[in-house]
N, C-alpha and C positions, 0 to 999 in steps of 0.2 A: 621504530616501526615498522618490521620487512615487509615492506610495497608488494608481496603479496597474500597478505591483507583486508578488505574490504570494509570496512563502514557502516554496519547495520545500526539503518533510524528505527521506531516506532512507537506508533502515537493517537490512540484517538480522540475523537468529536465532536460533537453532537452541533448539522447540520440544523441552520435559520428554516424558521417557517417559511420565508418565499423561496426556497433553492426548488428549484424544477426539474424535469430531463437534461433542455437548451440548457441548462447552466452546468450539469449535468457533464453534460456531453460538450462543452468552452471548456472545461477544467482539462479533461479526460488530454480533446484534444492541444491545448496548448502545454501540460505538461508532457506529452509525446515530442513535442517542438523542443520544447525549453532541454529536456532530461535524456534527451539525447546527444545535444551538441556537452549538453555539463559530464555523459558520459558516469550519469545514474540513472539506475531502473528499479524495475520497484509494484508494485501490488495496492489498490487503493480499493477501498469494498464497499457496501452501503449496505446499512437494514435498518429502516425502521426511524430512523430520523438524525441513526449516529456510521460514522465512520472508523474505518479502521485503516492503516497502511504500512508500509515498509518501507525502505529508503534505500538504495546500494549503496556504496558508491567510493569515491574520496571521501576523507572525514571535513575536510573543511567544506570543501561542493555540496555535502546533501547534509552540515549544521546551518549555511549561508541556505541552501534551499529551505531547510524547517522552518528557521526564524523569517523568512521571506506568512511560511504557510501559518505558520498561530500565529501574525493580526489576523489576514484573513476575512473582511465580511463574514465569510458566506459562512461563517461557523466560526463558534465557541466552545468552552470547556474542552484548549489545548490541551491534554498529558502525554509528557513522553513520557511512554513506558519502557524505552532503553535505549541504547548506543555504547555501541560495541564495536571487535572487530572479531567477524567472521572469513574462517577459513575461504570460505563458498560462497559466489552470491547464487541468491533461490530463485534469483526473478532475471537470470545475464538475458531470454528473451525477450523480453518487452522491456522498454522505458516506465511506459506506464497500466500498467495486464490491469481488468478492473474486472470486481463480480458485485453483482446485483442479488439480497434476497428481493427484491421487488419489483414484481412480474410487474408495473409502468417505465421500465428501466432494465430491460432480459435485452435487448436488444442491441445493446450497449460490451455489455458483456464477452470473453474474450474464450468462456470455458462453460459449458454445462455441468448444468450442477453434481452430477457423476465424474464431468471428467478436470474438474477440479476437487475436487475428492482425492480421486485419484491420485490429483498431481500433490496436495500436501503432503498426503499419505508415503511417496517416497521422496521425497522430502524431508521426511522428518524422520525416518531411516540413519538413523547415527549422530543423527547435529542435536547439537544442544541448545538452539537459540531457542530465547526464550520467547522471543515474539511467532511461530512456527508452530510453537506448545497454545501462544495465545490462539494463533491465527486457526488453526485445530479445535480446539472450541471451542471456541466463532463461530465457525461452517456444524459445530453438531447440533451447540442448540438452534441453529436458524432453520440448519440447510438439507 
């Protein structure tokens, strides 16, 4: 595999009932710190008890991280949607970007709704990534 390509993995899951804003803030803080050291970038979306996440980096690091995420007791019903190589990172500016559609979590967002919509639509131009298309649809349905 050509080293210029980046491994791209996405999944959905269901949040456990007892998860609160403090837990999500902790997830984001730890993710930002750990992902930086692993060279992983991505985005975590939360809406009405559901997570959607995209992770980007080298395949071994991303798959190892996903293995840990899959057994995290703070969520269940983890379904891997996509795992493939892409030419460019889509969230290269963030070790872990966050966007929520729940009012109580808005303070944690990296984007307001208009900025997020614009960013995703810009990234979709010329991109064949299924995950970004799902992200766009998720936004259209929930944003």
